[in-house]
py3Dmol code that shows the C-alpha trace and the ligand (Angstrom):
import py3Dmol

protein = """\
ATOM      1  CA  MET A   1      12.375  -8.740   9.882  1.00  0.00           C
ATOM      2  CA  LYS A   2       9.996  -6.665   7.736  1.00  0.00           C
ATOM      3  CA  LEU A   3       7.763  -4.303   9.681  1.00  0.00           C
ATOM      4  CA  GLY A   4       4.548  -2.487   8.856  1.00  0.00           C
ATOM      5  CA  PHE A   5       3.223   0.612  10.601  1.00  0.00           C
ATOM      6  CA  VAL A   6      -0.395   1.767  10.399  1.00  0.00           C
ATOM      7  CA  GLY A   7      -1.406   5.101  11.980  1.00  0.00           C
ATOM      8  CA  LEU A   8       1.081   7.952  11.706  1.00  0.00           C
ATOM      9  CA  GLY A   9      -0.305  10.449  14.191  1.00  0.00           C
ATOM     10  CA  ILE A  10       1.790  12.233  16.825  1.00  0.00           C
ATOM     11  CA  MET A  11       2.941   8.942  18.340  1.00  0.00           C
ATOM     12  CA  GLY A  12       2.921   6.616  15.338  1.00  0.00           C
ATOM     13  CA  SER A  13       5.024   8.893  13.147  1.00  0.00           C
ATOM     14  CA  ALA A  14       7.728   9.182  15.831  1.00  0.00           C
ATOM     15  CA  MET A  15       7.680   5.456  16.642  1.00  0.00           C
ATOM     16  CA  ALA A  16       7.835   4.438  12.971  1.00  0.00           C
ATOM     17  CA  ALA A  17      10.689   6.882  12.371  1.00  0.00           C
ATOM     18  CA  ASN A  18      12.738   5.138  15.086  1.00  0.00           C
ATOM     19  CA  LEU A  19      12.163   1.785  13.379  1.00  0.00           C
ATOM     20  CA  VAL A  20      13.320   3.178  10.032  1.00  0.00           C
ATOM     21  CA  LYS A  21      16.326   4.791  11.704  1.00  0.00           C
ATOM     22  CA  ALA A  22      17.217   1.459  13.294  1.00  0.00           C
ATOM     23  CA  GLY A  23      17.477  -0.087   9.830  1.00  0.00           C
ATOM     24  CA  PHE A  24      14.243  -2.081   9.653  1.00  0.00           C
ATOM     25  CA  GLU A  25      12.441  -2.295   6.331  1.00  0.00           C
ATOM     26  CA  VAL A  26       9.186  -0.483   7.184  1.00  0.00           C
ATOM     27  CA  THR A  27       6.010  -0.139   5.105  1.00  0.00           C
ATOM     28  CA  VAL A  28       3.568   2.526   6.308  1.00  0.00           C
ATOM     29  CA  TRP A  29      -0.028   3.613   5.810  1.00  0.00           C
ATOM     30  CA  ASN A  30      -2.041   6.504   7.200  1.00  0.00           C
ATOM     31  CA  ARG A  31      -5.630   7.615   6.551  1.00  0.00           C
ATOM     32  CA  THR A  32      -4.402  11.118   5.723  1.00  0.00           C
ATOM     33  CA  PRO A  33      -1.774  10.184   3.129  1.00  0.00           C
ATOM     34  CA  GLY A  34       0.285  13.381   3.498  1.00  0.00           C
ATOM     35  CA  LYS A  35       1.606  12.183   6.865  1.00  0.00           C
ATOM     36  CA  CYS A  36       3.473   9.341   5.105  1.00  0.00           C
ATOM     37  CA  ALA A  37       5.792  11.710   3.222  1.00  0.00           C
ATOM     38  CA  PRO A  38       8.313  12.431   6.024  1.00  0.00           C
ATOM     39  CA  LEU A  39       8.627   8.678   6.685  1.00  0.00           C
ATOM     40  CA  ALA A  40       9.099   7.978   2.982  1.00  0.00           C
ATOM     41  CA  ALA A  41      11.838  10.615   2.894  1.00  0.00           C
ATOM     42  CA  GLN A  42      13.627   8.642   5.632  1.00  0.00           C
ATOM     43  CA  GLY A  43      13.334   5.383   3.692  1.00  0.00           C
ATOM     44  CA  ALA A  44       9.933   3.851   4.483  1.00  0.00           C
ATOM     45  CA  LYS A  45       7.749   2.371   1.766  1.00  0.00           C
ATOM     46  CA  ILE A  46       4.210   3.686   1.423  1.00  0.00           C
ATOM     47  CA  ALA A  47       1.302   1.283   1.004  1.00  0.00           C
ATOM     48  CA  ALA A  48      -2.118   2.138  -0.425  1.00  0.00           C
ATOM     49  CA  THR A  49      -4.087   0.282   2.263  1.00  0.00           C
ATOM     50  CA  PRO A  50      -3.593  -1.315   5.706  1.00  0.00           C
ATOM     51  CA  ARG A  51      -4.042  -4.661   3.933  1.00  0.00           C
ATOM     52  CA  GLU A  52      -1.000  -3.950   1.747  1.00  0.00           C
ATOM     53  CA  VAL A  53       1.004  -3.094   4.857  1.00  0.00           C
ATOM     54  CA  ALA A  54       0.118  -6.458   6.440  1.00  0.00           C
ATOM     55  CA  GLU A  55       0.914  -8.259   3.177  1.00  0.00           C
ATOM     56  CA  ALA A  56       4.350  -6.628   2.987  1.00  0.00           C
ATOM     57  CA  ALA A  57       5.311  -7.157   6.637  1.00  0.00           C
ATOM     58  CA  ASP A  58       6.162 -10.026   8.974  1.00  0.00           C
ATOM     59  CA  ILE A  59       4.837  -7.914  11.854  1.00  0.00           C
ATOM     60  CA  VAL A  60       2.366  -5.067  11.427  1.00  0.00           C
ATOM     61  CA  ILE A  61       2.151  -2.464  14.182  1.00  0.00           C
ATOM     62  CA  ALA A  62      -0.865  -0.166  14.573  1.00  0.00           C
ATOM     63  CA  MET A  63      -1.094   3.097  16.552  1.00  0.00           C
ATOM     64  CA  MET A  64      -4.642   4.389  16.182  1.00  0.00           C
ATOM     65  CA  ALA A  65      -6.608   7.104  17.977  1.00  0.00           C
ATOM     66  CA  THR A  66      -9.635   5.185  19.307  1.00  0.00           C
ATOM     67  CA  PRO A  67     -11.341   1.768  19.287  1.00  0.00           C
ATOM     68  CA  GLN A  68     -13.319   2.929  16.227  1.00  0.00           C
ATOM     69  CA  ALA A  69     -10.099   3.880  14.435  1.00  0.00           C
ATOM     70  CA  VAL A  70      -8.616   0.465  15.304  1.00  0.00           C
ATOM     71  CA  GLU A  71     -11.634  -1.211  13.690  1.00  0.00           C
ATOM     72  CA  ALA A  72     -11.462   1.069  10.647  1.00  0.00           C
ATOM     73  CA  ALA A  73      -7.855   0.055   9.969  1.00  0.00           C
ATOM     74  CA  ARG A  74      -8.367  -3.593  10.966  1.00  0.00           C
ATOM     75  CA  ASP A  75     -11.574  -4.677   9.247  1.00  0.00           C
ATOM     76  CA  GLY A  76     -12.945  -4.837   5.717  1.00  0.00           C
ATOM     77  CA  ALA A  77     -11.481  -5.762   2.353  1.00  0.00           C
ATOM     78  CA  ASP A  78      -8.605  -3.271   2.753  1.00  0.00           C
ATOM     79  CA  GLY A  79      -8.018  -3.850   6.466  1.00  0.00           C
ATOM     80  CA  ILE A  80      -5.019  -5.305   8.291  1.00  0.00           C
ATOM     81  CA  LEU A  81      -6.762  -8.648   8.862  1.00  0.00           C
ATOM     82  CA  ALA A  82      -7.231  -9.140   5.123  1.00  0.00           C
ATOM     83  CA  GLY A  83      -3.450  -9.089   4.731  1.00  0.00           C
ATOM     84  CA  LEU A  84      -2.571 -11.379   7.659  1.00  0.00           C
ATOM     85  CA  ARG A  85      -1.360 -14.933   7.008  1.00  0.00           C
ATOM     86  CA  PRO A  86      -0.375 -17.796   9.327  1.00  0.00           C
ATOM     87  CA  GLY A  87       2.840 -16.937  11.172  1.00  0.00           C
ATOM     88  CA  LYS A  88       2.532 -13.176  10.802  1.00  0.00           C
ATOM     89  CA  GLY A  89       2.117 -10.858  13.769  1.00  0.00           C
ATOM     90  CA  TYR A  90      -0.269  -7.988  14.549  1.00  0.00           C
ATOM     91  CA  VAL A  91       0.776  -5.605  17.334  1.00  0.00           C
ATOM     92  CA  ASP A  92      -1.759  -2.969  18.371  1.00  0.00           C
ATOM     93  CA  MET A  93      -0.208  -0.180  20.454  1.00  0.00           C
ATOM     94  CA  SER A  94      -3.285   2.091  20.548  1.00  0.00           C
ATOM     95  CA  THR A  95      -4.902   2.958  23.888  1.00  0.00           C
ATOM     96  CA  ILE A  96      -8.260   1.195  23.667  1.00  0.00           C
ATOM     97  CA  ASP A  97     -10.717  -0.923  25.653  1.00  0.00           C
ATOM     98  CA  VAL A  98     -10.246  -4.586  26.563  1.00  0.00           C
ATOM     99  CA  GLU A  99     -13.115  -5.774  24.341  1.00  0.00           C
ATOM    100  CA  THR A 100     -11.727  -4.276  21.128  1.00  0.00           C
ATOM    101  CA  SER A 101      -8.326  -5.724  21.909  1.00  0.00           C
ATOM    102  CA  LEU A 102      -9.770  -9.195  22.591  1.00  0.00           C
ATOM    103  CA  GLU A 103     -11.676  -9.006  19.305  1.00  0.00           C
ATOM    104  CA  SER A 104      -8.492  -8.067  17.424  1.00  0.00           C
ATOM    105  CA  ALA A 105      -6.742 -11.061  19.028  1.00  0.00           C
ATOM    106  CA  ARG A 106      -9.591 -13.408  18.122  1.00  0.00           C
ATOM    107  CA  LEU A 107      -9.720 -12.227  14.516  1.00  0.00           C
ATOM    108  CA  ALA A 108      -5.935 -12.345  14.056  1.00  0.00           C
ATOM    109  CA  ARG A 109      -5.707 -15.845  15.520  1.00  0.00           C
ATOM    110  CA  GLU A 110      -8.574 -16.965  13.257  1.00  0.00           C
ATOM    111  CA  LYS A 111      -6.194 -16.118  10.400  1.00  0.00           C
ATOM    112  CA  GLY A 112      -3.429 -18.179  11.990  1.00  0.00           C
ATOM    113  CA  ALA A 113      -1.578 -14.998  12.938  1.00  0.00           C
ATOM    114  CA  MET A 114      -0.314 -13.946  16.382  1.00  0.00           C
ATOM    115  CA  PHE A 115      -1.543 -10.922  18.322  1.00  0.00           C
ATOM    116  CA  LEU A 116       0.007  -8.611  20.877  1.00  0.00           C
ATOM    117  CA  GLU A 117      -1.367  -5.470  22.469  1.00  0.00           C
ATOM    118  CA  GLY A 118       1.209  -2.910  23.526  1.00  0.00           C
ATOM    119  CA  PRO A 119      -0.211   0.429  24.641  1.00  0.00           C
ATOM    120  CA  VAL A 120       2.436   2.927  25.653  1.00  0.00           C
ATOM    121  CA  ALA A 121       3.054   5.541  28.323  1.00  0.00           C
ATOM    122  CA  GLY A 122       5.077   8.594  27.393  1.00  0.00           C
ATOM    123  CA  SER A 123       4.214  11.385  25.014  1.00  0.00           C
ATOM    124  CA  ARG A 124       5.598  12.996  21.852  1.00  0.00           C
ATOM    125  CA  LYS A 125       9.164  13.533  23.127  1.00  0.00           C
ATOM    126  CA  PRO A 126       9.656  10.046  24.680  1.00  0.00           C
ATOM    127  CA  ALA A 127       8.205   8.610  21.440  1.00  0.00           C
ATOM    128  CA  GLU A 128      10.776  10.572  19.421  1.00  0.00           C
ATOM    129  CA  ASP A 129      13.571   9.517  21.760  1.00  0.00           C
ATOM    130  CA  GLY A 130      12.538   5.837  21.866  1.00  0.00           C
ATOM    131  CA  LEU A 131      11.900   6.101  25.592  1.00  0.00           C
ATOM    132  CA  LEU A 132       8.310   4.883  25.905  1.00  0.00           C
ATOM    133  CA  THR A 133       6.991   2.417  28.467  1.00  0.00           C
ATOM    134  CA  ILE A 134       5.348  -0.476  26.587  1.00  0.00           C
ATOM    135  CA  MET A 135       2.644  -2.550  28.315  1.00  0.00           C
ATOM    136  CA  ALA A 136       2.580  -5.689  26.177  1.00  0.00           C
ATOM    137  CA  ALA A 137       0.237  -8.652  26.501  1.00  0.00           C
ATOM    138  CA  GLY A 138      -0.837 -11.521  24.247  1.00  0.00           C
ATOM    139  CA  ASP A 139       1.153 -14.081  22.297  1.00  0.00           C
ATOM    140  CA  ARG A 140       4.512 -14.483  24.008  1.00  0.00           C
ATOM    141  CA  MET A 141       6.134 -15.799  20.834  1.00  0.00           C
ATOM    142  CA  LEU A 142       5.212 -12.597  19.011  1.00  0.00           C
ATOM    143  CA  TYR A 143       6.523 -10.521  21.929  1.00  0.00           C
ATOM    144  CA  ASP A 144       9.859 -12.311  21.660  1.00  0.00           C
ATOM    145  CA  GLN A 145       9.944 -11.895  17.877  1.00  0.00           C
ATOM    146  CA  ALA A 146       8.965  -8.221  18.044  1.00  0.00           C
ATOM    147  CA  LEU A 147      11.397  -7.419  20.877  1.00  0.00           C
ATOM    148  CA  PRO A 148      14.141  -5.938  18.652  1.00  0.00           C
ATOM    149  CA  ALA A 149      11.555  -3.496  17.259  1.00  0.00           C
ATOM    150  CA  LEU A 150       9.872  -2.802  20.609  1.00  0.00           C
ATOM    151  CA  GLU A 151      13.285  -1.996  22.089  1.00  0.00           C
ATOM    152  CA  LYS A 152      13.748   0.748  19.482  1.00  0.00           C
ATOM    153  CA  MET A 153      10.508   2.401  20.621  1.00  0.00           C
ATOM    154  CA  GLY A 154      10.565   1.862  24.370  1.00  0.00           C
ATOM    155  CA  LYS A 155      12.985   1.916  27.315  1.00  0.00           C
ATOM    156  CA  LYS A 156      10.766   0.004  29.736  1.00  0.00           C
ATOM    157  CA  LEU A 157       9.024  -3.062  28.434  1.00  0.00           C
ATOM    158  CA  LEU A 158       6.599  -5.169  30.439  1.00  0.00           C
ATOM    159  CA  PHE A 159       4.957  -8.431  29.380  1.00  0.00           C
ATOM    160  CA  LEU A 160       1.658  -8.629  31.254  1.00  0.00           C
ATOM    161  CA  GLY A 161       0.266 -11.996  30.169  1.00  0.00           C
ATOM    162  CA  GLU A 162      -3.167 -12.398  28.590  1.00  0.00           C
ATOM    163  CA  VAL A 163      -4.610  -9.953  26.034  1.00  0.00           C
ATOM    164  CA  GLY A 164      -6.561  -7.297  27.918  1.00  0.00           C
ATOM    165  CA  ASN A 165      -3.985  -6.748  30.640  1.00  0.00           C
ATOM    166  CA  GLY A 166      -2.149  -4.182  28.512  1.00  0.00           C
ATOM    167  CA  ALA A 167      -5.335  -2.182  28.003  1.00  0.00           C
ATOM    168  CA  ARG A 168      -6.251  -2.466  31.701  1.00  0.00           C
ATOM    169  CA  MET A 169      -2.790  -1.339  32.836  1.00  0.00           C
ATOM    170  CA  LYS A 170      -2.755   1.587  30.428  1.00  0.00           C
ATOM    171  CA  LEU A 171      -6.193   2.814  31.538  1.00  0.00           C
ATOM    172  CA  ALA A 172      -5.190   2.602  35.221  1.00  0.00           C
ATOM    173  CA  ASN A 173      -2.063   4.617  34.401  1.00  0.00           C
ATOM    174  CA  ASN A 174      -3.906   7.330  32.503  1.00  0.00           C
ATOM    175  CA  LEU A 175      -6.592   7.687  35.151  1.00  0.00           C
ATOM    176  CA  VAL A 176      -3.804   8.739  37.521  1.00  0.00           C
ATOM    177  CA  MET A 177      -2.442  11.180  34.951  1.00  0.00           C
ATOM    178  CA  GLY A 178      -5.833  12.798  34.302  1.00  0.00           C
ATOM    179  CA  GLY A 179      -6.470  13.185  38.024  1.00  0.00           C
ATOM    180  CA  MET A 180      -3.043  14.699  38.609  1.00  0.00           C
ATOM    181  CA  MET A 181      -3.580  17.231  35.839  1.00  0.00           C
ATOM    182  CA  ALA A 182      -6.993  18.182  37.228  1.00  0.00           C
ATOM    183  CA  ALA A 183      -5.625  18.697  40.750  1.00  0.00           C
ATOM    184  CA  PHE A 184      -2.633  20.612  39.374  1.00  0.00           C
ATOM    185  CA  SER A 185      -4.955  22.877  37.355  1.00  0.00           C
ATOM    186  CA  GLU A 186      -7.096  23.610  40.410  1.00  0.00           C
ATOM    187  CA  GLY A 187      -4.105  24.331  42.634  1.00  0.00           C
ATOM    188  CA  MET A 188      -2.677  26.716  40.032  1.00  0.00           C
ATOM    189  CA  ALA A 189      -6.085  28.380  39.537  1.00  0.00           C
ATOM    190  CA  LEU A 190      -6.572  28.856  43.287  1.00  0.00           C
ATOM    191  CA  ALA A 191      -3.101  30.349  43.628  1.00  0.00           C
ATOM    192  CA  ALA A 192      -3.704  32.714  40.684  1.00  0.00           C
ATOM    193  CA  ARG A 193      -7.055  33.908  42.033  1.00  0.00           C
ATOM    194  CA  SER A 194      -5.505  34.400  45.463  1.00  0.00           C
ATOM    195  CA  GLY A 195      -2.896  36.728  44.015  1.00  0.00           C
ATOM    196  CA  LEU A 196       0.059  34.354  44.428  1.00  0.00           C
ATOM    197  CA  ASP A 197       3.066  34.067  42.138  1.00  0.00           C
ATOM    198  CA  LEU A 198       2.552  30.840  40.152  1.00  0.00           C
ATOM    199  CA  ALA A 199       6.281  30.409  39.572  1.00  0.00           C
ATOM    200  CA  GLN A 200       6.632  30.205  43.345  1.00  0.00           C
ATOM    201  CA  LEU A 201       3.878  27.566  43.599  1.00  0.00           C
ATOM    202  CA  LEU A 202       5.774  25.549  40.977  1.00  0.00           C
ATOM    203  CA  GLU A 203       8.891  25.883  43.136  1.00  0.00           C
ATOM    204  CA  VAL A 204       6.982  24.706  46.217  1.00  0.00           C
ATOM    205  CA  LEU A 205       5.536  21.697  44.385  1.00  0.00           C
ATOM    206  CA  ASP A 206       8.910  20.820  42.912  1.00  0.00           C
ATOM    207  CA  ALA A 207      10.601  20.883  46.307  1.00  0.00           C
ATOM    208  CA  GLY A 208       8.231  18.423  47.963  1.00  0.00           C
ATOM    209  CA  ALA A 209       6.899  14.894  47.699  1.00  0.00           C
ATOM    210  CA  MET A 210       4.670  15.835  44.747  1.00  0.00           C
ATOM    211  CA  THR A 211       7.535  16.723  42.453  1.00  0.00           C
ATOM    212  CA  ASN A 212       7.205  15.014  39.081  1.00  0.00           C
ATOM    213  CA  PRO A 213       8.263  15.464  35.449  1.00  0.00           C
ATOM    214  CA  MET A 214       4.708  16.241  34.310  1.00  0.00           C
ATOM    215  CA  PHE A 215       4.253  19.315  36.527  1.00  0.00           C
ATOM    216  CA  ARG A 216       7.747  20.458  35.567  1.00  0.00           C
ATOM    217  CA  LEU A 217       7.037  19.961  31.853  1.00  0.00           C
ATOM    218  CA  LYS A 218       3.575  21.535  31.784  1.00  0.00           C
ATOM    219  CA  GLY A 219       3.905  24.042  34.644  1.00  0.00           C
ATOM    220  CA  GLU A 220       5.020  27.081  32.656  1.00  0.00           C
ATOM    221  CA  ALA A 221       2.260  26.654  30.061  1.00  0.00           C
ATOM    222  CA  VAL A 222      -0.390  26.198  32.755  1.00  0.00           C
ATOM    223  CA  ALA A 223       0.894  29.301  34.562  1.00  0.00           C
ATOM    224  CA  ALA A 224       0.823  31.330  31.328  1.00  0.00           C
ATOM    225  CA  ASN A 225      -2.727  30.107  30.564  1.00  0.00           C
ATOM    226  CA  GLY A 226      -2.134  30.595  26.835  1.00  0.00           C
ATOM    227  CA  HIS A 227      -1.939  28.080  24.027  1.00  0.00           C
ATOM    228  CA  PHE A 228      -1.265  24.393  24.457  1.00  0.00           C
ATOM    229  CA  PRO A 229       0.122  22.729  21.296  1.00  0.00           C
ATOM    230  CA  ALA A 230      -0.731  19.040  21.528  1.00  0.00           C
ATOM    231  CA  ALA A 231       1.773  16.473  22.723  1.00  0.00           C
ATOM    232  CA  PHE A 232      -1.044  14.341  24.131  1.00  0.00           C
ATOM    233  CA  PRO A 233      -4.350  15.552  22.632  1.00  0.00           C
ATOM    234  CA  LEU A 234      -6.957  16.373  25.272  1.00  0.00           C
ATOM    235  CA  LYS A 235      -9.666  14.417  23.401  1.00  0.00           C
ATOM    236  CA  HIS A 236      -7.569  11.253  23.854  1.00  0.00           C
ATOM    237  CA  MET A 237      -7.242  11.895  27.612  1.00  0.00           C
ATOM    238  CA  GLN A 238     -11.042  12.150  27.842  1.00  0.00           C
ATOM    239  CA  LYS A 239     -11.360   8.930  25.823  1.00  0.00           C
ATOM    240  CA  ASP A 240      -9.041   7.201  28.290  1.00  0.00           C
ATOM    241  CA  LEU A 241     -11.034   8.442  31.301  1.00  0.00           C
ATOM    242  CA  ARG A 242     -14.255   7.240  29.657  1.00  0.00           C
ATOM    243  CA  LEU A 243     -12.708   3.814  28.999  1.00  0.00           C
ATOM    244  CA  ALA A 244     -11.305   3.623  32.559  1.00  0.00           C
ATOM    245  CA  ILE A 245     -14.748   4.366  33.980  1.00  0.00           C
ATOM    246  CA  ALA A 246     -16.302   1.675  31.736  1.00  0.00           C
ATOM    247  CA  LEU A 247     -13.678  -0.834  32.945  1.00  0.00           C
ATOM    248  CA  ALA A 248     -14.366   0.159  36.561  1.00  0.00           C
ATOM    249  CA  GLU A 249     -18.092  -0.498  36.020  1.00  0.00           C
ATOM    250  CA  GLN A 250     -17.285  -3.981  34.739  1.00  0.00           C
ATOM    251  CA  VAL A 251     -15.131  -4.933  37.700  1.00  0.00           C
ATOM    252  CA  GLY A 252     -17.224  -3.109  40.335  1.00  0.00           C
ATOM    253  CA  GLN A 253     -14.593  -0.548  41.333  1.00  0.00           C
ATOM    254  CA  PRO A 254     -15.956   2.881  42.346  1.00  0.00           C
ATOM    255  CA  LEU A 255     -13.976   5.809  40.896  1.00  0.00           C
ATOM    256  CA  PHE A 256     -15.243   8.815  42.867  1.00  0.00           C
ATOM    257  CA  ALA A 257     -12.578  11.308  41.802  1.00  0.00           C
ATOM    258  CA  THR A 258     -12.177  10.050  38.237  1.00  0.00           C
ATOM    259  CA  ALA A 259     -15.911  10.526  37.587  1.00  0.00           C
ATOM    260  CA  SER A 260     -15.508  14.266  38.335  1.00  0.00           C
ATOM    261  CA  VAL A 261     -12.251  14.519  36.435  1.00  0.00           C
ATOM    262  CA  ASN A 262     -13.980  12.995  33.408  1.00  0.00           C
ATOM    263  CA  GLU A 263     -16.713  15.670  33.575  1.00  0.00           C
ATOM    264  CA  LEU A 264     -14.015  18.351  33.605  1.00  0.00           C
ATOM    265  CA  PHE A 265     -12.332  16.878  30.515  1.00  0.00           C
ATOM    266  CA  LYS A 266     -15.726  16.505  28.792  1.00  0.00           C
ATOM    267  CA  GLU A 267     -16.323  20.208  29.385  1.00  0.00           C
ATOM    268  CA  ALA A 268     -12.898  20.977  27.920  1.00  0.00           C
ATOM    269  CA  VAL A 269     -13.713  18.966  24.771  1.00  0.00           C
ATOM    270  CA  ALA A 270     -17.063  20.781  24.507  1.00  0.00           C
ATOM    271  CA  SER A 271     -15.180  24.104  24.798  1.00  0.00           C
ATOM    272  CA  GLY A 272     -13.218  23.257  21.636  1.00  0.00           C
ATOM    273  CA  LEU A 273      -9.988  22.193  23.394  1.00  0.00           C
ATOM    274  CA  GLY A 274     -10.013  18.576  22.160  1.00  0.00           C
ATOM    275  CA  ASP A 275      -7.093  19.015  19.784  1.00  0.00           C
ATOM    276  CA  SER A 276      -5.011  21.001  22.282  1.00  0.00           C
ATOM    277  CA  ASP A 277      -2.684  19.322  24.750  1.00  0.00           C
ATOM    278  CA  PHE A 278      -4.439  17.723  27.722  1.00  0.00           C
ATOM    279  CA  ALA A 279      -2.895  20.389  29.984  1.00  0.00           C
ATOM    280  CA  ALA A 280      -5.332  22.827  28.335  1.00  0.00           C
ATOM    281  CA  VAL A 281      -7.929  21.456  30.752  1.00  0.00           C
ATOM    282  CA  SER A 282      -6.463  24.096  33.097  1.00  0.00           C
ATOM    283  CA  ARG A 283      -8.072  26.764  30.919  1.00  0.00           C
ATOM    284  CA  VAL A 284     -11.514  25.472  31.826  1.00  0.00           C
ATOM    285  CA  VAL A 285     -10.609  25.647  35.517  1.00  0.00           C
ATOM    286  CA  ARG A 286      -9.101  29.157  35.204  1.00  0.00           C
ATOM    287  CA  LYS A 287     -12.121  30.584  33.334  1.00  0.00           C
TER     288      LYS A 287
END
"""
ligand_1 = """\
48
NAP
P -3.236 11.279 16.861
O -2.091 12.197 16.618
O -4.605 11.838 16.986
O -3.208 10.159 15.711
C -4.249 9.228 15.618
C -4.059 8.304 14.442
O -5.294 7.564 14.255
C -3.806 9.029 13.112
O -2.968 8.240 12.319
C -5.203 9.116 12.519
O -5.224 9.264 11.111
C -5.742 7.762 12.907
N -7.187 7.691 12.829
C -8.094 8.329 13.597
N -9.349 7.968 13.228
C -9.225 7.104 12.193
C -10.144 6.387 11.389
N -11.466 6.482 11.584
N -9.666 5.602 10.408
C -8.327 5.478 10.209
N -7.396 6.134 10.934
C -7.848 6.934 11.925
O -3.023 10.432 18.193
P -1.688 10.044 18.955
O -1.378 11.091 19.964
O -0.652 9.626 17.988
O -2.218 8.784 19.794
C -2.416 7.515 19.206
C -2.854 6.554 20.313
O -1.841 6.517 21.328
C -4.130 6.981 21.039
O -4.850 5.827 21.400
C -3.626 7.719 22.275
O -4.562 7.690 23.320
C -2.375 6.922 22.576
N -1.304 7.642 23.278
C -1.001 8.926 22.944
C 0.020 9.588 23.620
C 0.401 11.010 23.324
O 1.049 11.610 24.178
N 0.062 11.593 22.183
C 0.728 8.910 24.623
C 0.423 7.589 24.916
C -0.601 6.972 24.231
P -5.232 10.746 10.446
O -3.802 11.181 10.457
O -5.789 10.518 9.103
O -6.122 11.599 11.312
"""
view = py3Dmol.view(width=600, height=400)
view.addModel(protein, "pdb")
view.setStyle({"model": 0}, {"cartoon": {"style": "trace"}})
view.addModel(ligand_1, "xyz")
view.setStyle({"model": 1}, {"stick": {}})
view.zoomTo()
view.show()
């Protein structure tokens, strides 16, 4: 099976590398061409456009930043769709809204191709280790065909049915993550301002029902209140909160806490922290 990979950011570069390592023939493209070089050194072929990737591959996988980035790589004379043919597959693993995903499915199927969405949970390290959670939905036949590749990127794979359910599930997941990080930041800030030892608060949290890998992973950096190199860029967390709120509007679900959490992340983006890790939101709280 020949694979294509479009979008070699933090996640895409690690996911594509696992496919190359597993022995798949992989053709890659990225808007900033320099990011293709490490993949090429491992054995991937570089294409000049997303269209060329889709032409070279049986299944083309995309991992883009935003709905706009998905459209930029998908549409136009050089886009993925232009290279799709009947029988090929298009798997979009970006975290985006339901509407963009449905449109990708419609356009791919118009070409006789199959479509699958597969947003992921897990950050830089799980992506490198092939330990992501993949929330797939769409054409079941493509899911089955893509399984050997998906299994090289993820440890937990779910098939959620119709296109849109992957996006919905991913947004519900990230809403929880954003809220947890906001509450964690406020607890740490309150402890710091009250003169407590933050290492001891981390110990208390870790010993109780709130223990979780995220607090353990980010705790030291939040306590130090220094720099936050991006594993999950803060601007993407804010995008996910915005998309979750838009989904909630559509289905009539109030999100009292998430609305506030979104304002906090918006403030962090406005403070220039968009390219830092999402844990840098704690800096806004600690100010
Ligand atoms: P990233 O490092 O910012 O990479 C984003 C990718 O999108 C890059 O390849 C970038 O190209 C491309 N891109 C952005 N705008 C574009 C445009 N207008 N036209 C063409 N390409 C464009 O992001 P990431 O962390 O890998 O995340 C990718 C997706 O996965 C996002 O939807 C994110 O929410 C989701 N996600 C991320 C994590 C995480 O922990 N990082 C975890 C789960 C899910 P350039 O290289 O040229 O900028």
